[in-house]
N, C-alpha and C positions, 0 to 999 in steps of 0.2 A: 189301721189307717183309714180315715174317711176319704171317700172320693171327692174330688173337686166338683162342686155343683155345676160349674160351667161345662164340665166334661160329661155329665150324666145325661143320657138320653133315655126316653121311656116311650112306650106305646100306650100308656094309660090314658084313656079318654075321660073327660069330666064325668060322663055317665057311669064310669066304672068305680067311682069313689064311694066308699062305704064309711059312714060315720058310725063308729062303735060307741056311741054315747047318747044319752037321753037329754043332754044339755041343750036347753033352748038357745042359750047364748052361742054355742058352737054352731048350731043350725043356722042362726041368724047371720053369723060371720061368713059362713060358707055361701049362703044364699046371696048376701050382699056383694060378695066377691065374684058372683056369677057362676059358681059351680053348680052342677047338677049332681045329685047324690041320693043314695038311699040310706035310711037310718035302720041299723040292725044292732041294737045294743044287747049285751049279754045280761043275764039275770044277776041279781045282787050277790049271789053266791060266789061269783068270780072275784069281785072286789073283796069280799069277806075272807077269801082264801089267802090273800096277801097278808103276811104278818104285819101287824100294826106296831107303831112306836108306842110302847106302854109307858115308859119313864119320861115325864116331861123334861127332865134334864137332857135327854137324848134328842130332843126335838130341835136341833140346830138346822140351819139351812141345808147343809149337805145331806143329812138324814131325811129330811122332809122331801127334798128334791128326789132323792133315791126312791123313797116310798111312792111318790106320785108317778115316777117313771115306771116302777114295777107294776103299779095298778094299770097304767095305760098299756103296757106290754101284755099283761094278762088278758085284758079286754080285747086287744087286737088279735092275739093268738086264738082266743076262744071264737071270735066272730070269723076270723079267716078260715078256721076249720070248717065252718058251715058253708063257705063259698069256694073251697078248693075243688079243682076238677080232677 
């Protein structure tokens, strides 16, 4: 069960935001939204470790969405490990 966003509180300050991506577009979106952040992207081996969708017939929206989420999670976990106290 996901928490209701209106009930979630956080102590995260904008300067505590870490962008685990080399994407210039993501950097621009965060900057334009007024966030302060650091970029700490994992090396390409992290994304390569996520199993790819080999069969084109299996590349439906659900599978692709799942793959993208798996890559994002792998990157976030890798980078978080470098910043945990």
